[in-house]
C-alpha positions as CSV (number, residue, x, y, z in Angstrom):
1,M,80.8,115.2,111.6
2,G,77.5,114.1,111.7
3,R,76.2,116.5,109.5
4,A,73.2,116.3,107.0
5,A,75.6,115.8,103.7
6,F,76.8,113.0,105.7
7,Q,73.4,111.5,107.1
8,R,72.5,112.1,103.4
9,F,75.0,109.5,102.0
10,L,74.9,107.1,104.5
11,T,71.3,106.5,104.0
12,T,71.2,106.5,100.6
13,T,71.9,102.7,98.5
14,T,74.1,102.6,95.8
15,D,75.9,100.0,93.8
16,A,78.8,101.8,93.9
17,G,82.2,100.1,95.5
18,V,85.3,100.0,96.5
19,R,88.3,97.5,94.8
20,W,91.6,97.6,97.1
21,G,93.7,95.3,96.1
22,D,91.9,92.0,96.4
23,E,89.1,93.6,98.7
24,Y,86.0,94.5,97.8
25,A,82.9,96.2,99.4
26,T,80.1,98.5,98.0
27,W,79.7,101.9,99.7
28,A,76.5,100.9,101.3
29,D,78.2,98.4,103.4
30,L,81.2,100.6,104.5
31,A,78.3,103.5,105.3
32,A,76.7,100.7,107.5
33,H,79.7,100.3,109.6
34,R,79.4,101.5,113.2
35,C,81.4,101.6,116.1
36,D,80.0,102.2,119.9
37,G,83.3,103.9,121.2
38,V,82.9,106.6,118.7
39,R,81.4,109.4,120.6
40,P,79.9,113.5,119.9
41,G,82.7,115.4,120.4
42,G,85.6,113.0,120.3
43,A,88.5,113.2,118.3
44,Y,90.0,109.9,115.9
45,R,92.7,109.3,114.2
46,I,92.0,106.7,111.1
47,D,95.3,104.9,109.4
48,P,94.4,105.3,105.9
49,S,97.3,102.2,105.1
50,T,94.5,99.5,106.7
51,G,92.3,98.5,103.7
52,L,88.6,99.1,103.7
53,A,88.6,99.0,107.3
54,S,90.0,102.6,107.3
55,L,86.7,103.6,104.5
56,A,84.8,101.7,107.0
57,A,86.1,103.6,110.4
58,L,86.0,107.0,108.3
59,C,81.6,106.3,107.4
60,A,81.4,105.4,111.6
61,V,83.2,108.9,112.5
62,A,81.0,110.7,110.0
63,A,77.9,109.3,111.4
64,V,78.9,110.7,114.8
65,P,78.1,114.8,115.3
66,D,80.7,117.3,116.0
67,T,83.7,114.6,115.9
68,T,87.3,115.4,114.5
69,L,88.9,113.3,112.1
70,L,92.8,113.1,111.6
71,W,93.0,111.0,108.4
72,A,96.5,110.5,108.8
73,T,99.2,107.6,109.6
74,A,100.8,109.2,112.3
75,G,99.2,112.0,115.1
76,G,99.4,110.0,118.6
77,D,98.6,106.4,118.7
78,G,95.4,107.1,121.1
79,R,93.5,104.2,122.6
80,A,92.5,101.8,119.6
81,L,88.7,101.1,118.9
82,A,88.6,99.4,116.0
83,P,91.3,98.4,113.0
84,G,93.0,101.6,111.9
85,L,90.9,103.5,114.4
86,H,92.1,105.1,117.3
87,E,90.5,107.7,119.7
88,I,92.8,110.7,120.4
89,D,93.5,114.2,122.4
90,P,91.7,117.2,120.0
91,P,94.8,118.3,118.0
92,V,92.7,121.9,118.3
93,P,90.9,123.5,121.2
94,A,87.2,122.1,120.7
95,A,85.2,124.3,118.1
96,D,81.8,124.2,117.0
97,R,82.7,122.8,113.6
98,P,83.3,119.3,112.8
99,L,87.4,119.2,111.4
100,W,89.2,117.4,109.4
101,G,93.3,116.9,109.5
102,V,95.2,115.0,106.8
103,A,99.2,114.3,106.9
104,T,101.6,116.3,104.2
105,S,104.4,114.2,102.6
106,G,107.1,115.8,104.8
107,S,109.3,116.6,102.1
108,S,110.8,119.5,104.1
109,G,111.9,116.8,107.0
110,T,109.3,117.3,109.2
111,A,105.8,115.6,108.4
112,K,102.7,118.0,109.6
113,L,99.1,117.8,109.4
114,A,97.0,120.3,107.5
115,I,93.6,120.7,109.8
116,S,90.3,122.1,108.7
117,H,86.1,122.0,108.9
118,A,84.8,118.7,107.9
119,D,81.5,120.0,107.3
120,T,82.9,121.1,103.6
121,W,83.8,117.8,102.4
122,E,80.6,117.8,100.4
123,L,81.7,120.9,98.8
124,V,85.2,119.9,98.4
125,A,84.2,116.7,96.3
126,L,81.6,118.8,94.5
127,H,84.7,121.3,93.4
128,Y,86.9,118.9,92.3
129,E,83.6,117.2,90.1
130,H,83.1,120.7,88.3
131,A,87.0,121.5,87.9
132,M,88.7,118.7,87.5
133,L,86.8,115.1,86.8
134,R,83.8,116.3,84.3
135,P,86.6,118.5,81.9
136,A,88.9,115.8,81.9
137,F,85.9,113.6,79.9
138,G,84.4,116.8,78.3
139,G,81.8,117.1,80.5
140,R,80.9,113.9,81.5
141,L,81.6,112.3,85.4
142,P,83.9,109.1,85.1
143,G,82.5,106.1,86.5
144,T,85.4,105.0,88.4
145,L,88.0,106.9,90.3
146,A,91.6,105.0,90.8
147,T,94.9,105.8,92.4
148,C,98.0,103.7,93.4
149,L,98.9,106.2,95.6
150,P,98.9,106.0,99.7
151,L,95.8,107.2,100.9
152,Q,97.0,109.4,103.2
153,F,98.1,111.7,100.6
154,S,95.8,115.0,100.5
155,A,96.0,114.7,97.0
156,A,94.3,110.8,96.9
157,F,92.0,111.8,99.9
158,F,90.6,114.8,98.3
159,M,90.4,113.6,94.3
160,T,89.7,110.2,94.5
161,V,87.7,109.1,98.1
162,L,85.7,111.8,98.8
163,P,84.5,112.3,95.3
164,S,83.9,108.6,94.8
165,L,82.3,108.6,98.5
166,F,80.0,111.8,97.9
167,L,79.6,111.4,93.8
168,Q,78.6,107.8,94.3
169,R,81.3,106.5,92.2
170,D,83.8,103.4,91.9
171,L,86.8,103.9,93.2
172,V,89.9,101.7,92.5
173,I,93.0,101.2,94.9
174,F,95.2,99.3,92.6
175,R,99.2,98.4,93.2
176,P,102.0,101.1,91.7
177,H,103.4,97.9,89.8
178,D,99.9,96.8,88.8
179,W,97.6,98.9,86.6
180,S,95.7,96.0,84.9
181,A,92.7,96.8,87.4
182,V,92.7,100.5,85.0
183,T,92.9,98.9,81.9
184,R,90.0,96.6,82.9
185,T,87.6,99.0,84.0
186,G,86.4,99.3,79.9
187,H,85.0,103.0,80.4
188,D,85.8,106.4,81.8
189,T,88.4,105.9,84.6
190,F,90.1,109.1,86.2
191,V,93.7,108.2,87.7
192,L,95.7,110.1,90.3
193,S,99.4,108.9,90.5
194,V,102.9,110.4,90.6
195,P,105.5,110.3,87.4
196,A,107.9,108.6,89.2
197,V,105.3,105.4,89.5
198,A,103.5,106.2,86.1
199,A,106.9,105.9,84.7
200,A,108.1,102.7,86.2
201,A,104.9,101.0,85.5
202,C,105.6,102.4,81.7
203,A,108.9,101.4,81.6
204,G,107.8,97.1,83.0
205,T,105.1,97.4,80.4
206,P,106.5,95.0,77.8
207,A,103.6,96.0,75.0
208,P,101.6,99.2,74.6
209,V,98.0,99.1,76.0
210,D,95.0,100.9,75.2
211,M,94.2,103.6,78.0
212,R,91.8,105.8,75.6
213,H,89.3,105.6,78.3
214,V,92.0,107.0,80.8
215,A,93.1,110.4,81.9
216,L,96.1,110.3,84.5
217,F,96.8,113.0,86.3
218,L,100.7,113.1,87.7
219,G,101.5,115.4,90.8
220,G,103.9,115.9,92.8
221,G,106.9,116.2,90.5
222,H,108.4,117.2,87.2
223,L,106.6,115.9,84.2
224,T,109.3,116.1,81.8
225,K,108.9,115.3,78.0
226,A,111.0,112.1,78.5
227,R,108.4,110.5,80.5
228,V,105.4,112.3,79.1
229,D,107.0,110.4,75.7
230,L,106.9,106.7,77.5
231,I,104.0,107.3,79.0
232,R,101.8,107.8,75.7
233,D,104.0,104.9,74.2
234,R,103.5,102.6,76.3
235,F,100.0,103.8,77.6
236,R,98.4,104.1,74.2
237,G,95.3,107.3,73.8
238,V,95.9,108.3,77.6
239,A,95.3,111.9,78.4
240,P,98.2,112.7,81.0
241,A,97.4,116.2,82.9
242,N,101.0,117.6,85.3
243,L,98.8,118.4,89.0
244,Y,100.7,121.1,90.9
245,G,99.4,121.1,94.6
246,T,100.0,120.8,98.4
247,A,98.4,119.0,101.2
248,E,97.5,122.8,103.1
249,T,96.0,123.8,99.4
250,G,94.9,121.0,97.9
251,A,94.8,121.3,93.6
252,I,96.5,124.3,92.4
253,A,97.0,123.8,88.9
254,V,96.8,121.6,85.9
255,D,98.7,121.4,82.8
256,P,96.5,119.2,80.3
257,D,99.8,119.3,77.6
258,P,102.8,118.9,79.6
259,G,106.4,118.3,79.0
260,H,107.5,121.3,78.2
261,N,108.8,122.2,81.6
262,Q,107.7,126.0,81.3
263,H,105.1,126.2,83.8
264,V,102.2,123.9,85.6
265,G,99.4,125.3,83.8
266,A,96.7,127.5,84.8
267,P,94.5,127.6,88.2
268,I,91.4,125.3,88.2
269,P,88.4,126.7,88.2
270,G,87.0,127.7,91.5
271,K,90.2,127.9,93.3
272,A,91.7,131.6,94.2
273,V,95.1,132.0,93.4
274,W,97.5,135.0,93.5
275,I,100.9,136.1,93.8
276,R,101.8,138.1,97.1
277,D,104.4,140.8,97.4
278,P,105.4,140.7,93.5
279,D,108.9,142.0,93.0
280,A,109.5,143.9,89.5
281,H,109.5,140.5,87.9
282,G,106.4,139.9,89.1
283,I,107.6,136.9,91.3
284,G,106.2,136.1,95.1
285,R,105.1,133.9,97.2
286,I,102.2,131.9,96.1
287,A,99.0,132.2,97.8
288,V,95.7,130.0,97.7
289,A,92.4,130.2,99.0
290,G,89.5,127.6,98.4
291,P,87.1,124.8,100.1
292,D,90.2,122.3,100.1
293,C,92.7,124.9,102.0
294,C,93.7,124.1,105.6
295,H,93.2,126.7,108.5
296,H,95.5,125.3,110.8
297,L,98.7,123.5,110.3
298,W,100.1,121.3,113.2
299,R,103.2,119.0,113.9
300,P,102.7,116.7,116.4
301,G,104.3,117.7,120.1
302,E,103.8,121.7,119.1
303,P,100.7,123.9,119.6
304,P,98.7,123.8,116.1
305,R,98.9,127.3,114.3
306,P,96.2,129.1,112.5
307,V,96.7,130.5,108.8
308,G,94.4,132.9,108.3
309,D,91.9,133.1,105.4
310,H,94.4,131.9,102.9
311,V,97.2,129.7,102.6
312,A,100.8,131.0,101.5
313,G,102.7,128.6,100.1
314,T,105.8,127.2,100.2
315,D,106.6,128.3,96.6
316,Y,107.6,131.3,94.6
317,G,105.9,131.6,91.3
318,R,104.7,134.5,88.7
319,F,102.2,134.2,86.3
320,D,103.0,134.1,82.3
321,A,101.4,136.5,79.9
322,A,98.9,133.2,79.0
323,G,97.7,133.3,82.7
324,N,99.9,130.0,83.8
325,L,101.5,129.6,86.7
326,C,105.5,129.4,86.6
327,L,107.4,127.9,89.6
328,E,110.3,130.0,90.7
329,G,111.9,128.1,93.9
330,R,110.6,127.1,97.1
331,I,110.3,129.6,100.4
332,D,113.1,127.2,102.1
333,G,115.6,126.5,99.1
334,G,118.3,128.5,100.1
335,E,121.4,126.8,101.4
336,K,124.7,127.9,102.5
337,L,127.6,126.0,100.9
338,R,131.6,126.8,101.4
339,G,129.4,130.0,102.8
340,V,127.9,130.7,99.6
341,L,124.4,130.9,99.2
342,V,123.2,128.4,96.4
343,Y,119.8,127.2,95.4
344,P,119.4,123.9,94.6
345,R,115.7,124.1,92.8
346,A,117.3,126.4,90.2
347,V,119.9,123.8,89.3
348,E,117.4,121.1,89.4
349,R,115.2,123.2,86.9
350,H,118.4,123.6,84.6
351,L,119.3,120.0,84.3
352,L,115.9,119.2,83.7
353,R,116.3,121.2,80.1
354,L,119.0,118.5,78.9
355,P,117.5,116.3,76.7
356,G,117.1,112.7,78.2
357,V,117.1,113.9,81.9
358,A,113.6,112.4,83.0
359,D,113.9,113.8,86.6
360,A,116.5,115.1,88.9
361,R,117.1,116.0,92.4
362,V,120.0,118.8,94.1
363,L,121.4,118.7,97.1
364,V,124.0,119.7,99.7
365,D,125.8,116.9,100.9
366,R,127.8,117.1,104.4
367,A,128.8,113.6,104.8
368,D,132.4,113.4,106.4
369,G,133.0,116.8,107.6
370,L,132.9,117.6,103.5
371,E,130.4,119.9,101.7
372,R,129.5,119.2,98.0
373,L,126.7,119.7,96.1
374,V,125.3,116.2,94.5
375,A,122.9,115.9,91.6
376,R,121.0,112.9,91.4
377,V,119.5,112.7,87.8
378,V,117.0,109.8,86.4
379,G,117.5,109.6,82.6
380,D,118.9,108.2,79.6
381,V,121.8,111.0,80.0
382,D,125.7,110.4,80.0
383,P,127.3,111.8,83.6
384,D,129.7,113.5,81.5
385,A,127.2,115.3,79.7
386,V,125.4,116.6,82.7
387,R,128.8,118.1,83.6
388,E,128.8,119.7,80.4
389,H,125.3,121.0,80.7
390,C,126.2,122.5,84.3
391,Q,128.9,124.4,82.7
392,A,126.9,127.5,81.9
393,L,126.3,127.2,85.6
394,D,128.3,129.4,88.6
395,D,131.1,127.4,89.9
396,S,129.1,127.7,93.2
397,E,126.4,125.8,91.2
398,R,127.7,122.9,89.7
399,P,127.2,119.8,91.2
400,G,130.4,117.8,92.3
401,V,129.2,114.8,92.1
402,V,126.6,113.2,89.5
403,E,125.0,110.1,90.0
404,V,122.5,108.7,87.0
405,V,120.4,106.1,87.4
406,S,118.2,104.5,83.8
407,E,114.3,105.1,84.2
408,R,113.9,101.3,84.1
409,A,116.2,101.1,87.2
410,A,115.3,104.1,89.1
411,G,112.6,102.6,91.4
412,A,114.6,102.3,94.7
413,A,115.8,106.2,93.9
414,Y,112.1,107.2,95.2
415,T,110.7,107.5,98.6
416,T,107.0,105.7,99.2
417,H,105.7,109.6,98.5
418,G,107.2,109.0,94.4
419,K,110.1,111.9,95.7
420,L,113.2,111.1,94.1
421,R,115.5,110.8,97.2
């Protein structure tokens, strides 16, 4: 790191700051932090779960030329230098540009790190300013960016940490169950969350609260009509949007009027999105290029894999007549069930069409030597209604087990990344 963009920021005085739960510091205080153990050309891992110490460590590494920074809770412990800061072996061969790395959520079962060039961070911040932050508020730049997601989420890092840092905005990291820090801001506030967390917060809100000043972007899951209605009922005046993207690609598309379950919106400005090798129906692998796309993928214990000049995503998709991106299942989504290939994502999409279903997860369960398709459903719906709805599917696609949990009691059904187990 240590490039001009960082030096300009690190020597700028600002009144903006970071509130992380009960902790607070100005960006200027964080930027003044230094660590004698950080040296030019070194590689470092910063644990984003260590509160303000992680942001101070970020500034300390950013101030030193040609460093590599992994913003991740995993990736080799190395030698501890300060709270949340470890010196590590470089994850990729020495390069003539500083590098960053962020961890994916590991939804495929194996977490990996997306790695690219850290001297593009200011460009990433400006990209989100013009593509998402200003459009969400009629051209105004919001005074506060907030999230209740773990900051190791690439989305939280790209869309709240970097813009707050480079654009000199207040950053609020609040607890998933307590949104009072958001309601108290009283001015334009950009909030990043996931559907399950927002729904749980709404279900636990005894009376509607005024959220006219909030643009709420929800990623990492289905945003069904049931959840949109719940959010609008409890968070009065809020502007909810459905966000689609991956750690490897950053944000890809935004739907500002979600709940229809037909598409994930149009590609955001400044992001190249196309369909690779489409079939006769226009369906192919989603490919993406942009300033926040990675250049290497690395699983600890394996050599890093370069991805080239664009990232081929993990989903199949197509564009509709209006230019919206429609998802058509995961690349790795097929599984054998009793010798027959089934696609759990296709069954999930079918379940989400049933009124009252807020979220769904379908998986092949092989416990006790038996193979069966299990459907886990969140919402206000009877299990028999789910089974009846599935009669329209082929025999091999009908779940043998249906588990239903109410929205209010769904908290334990989700991972820390907001994904249904």
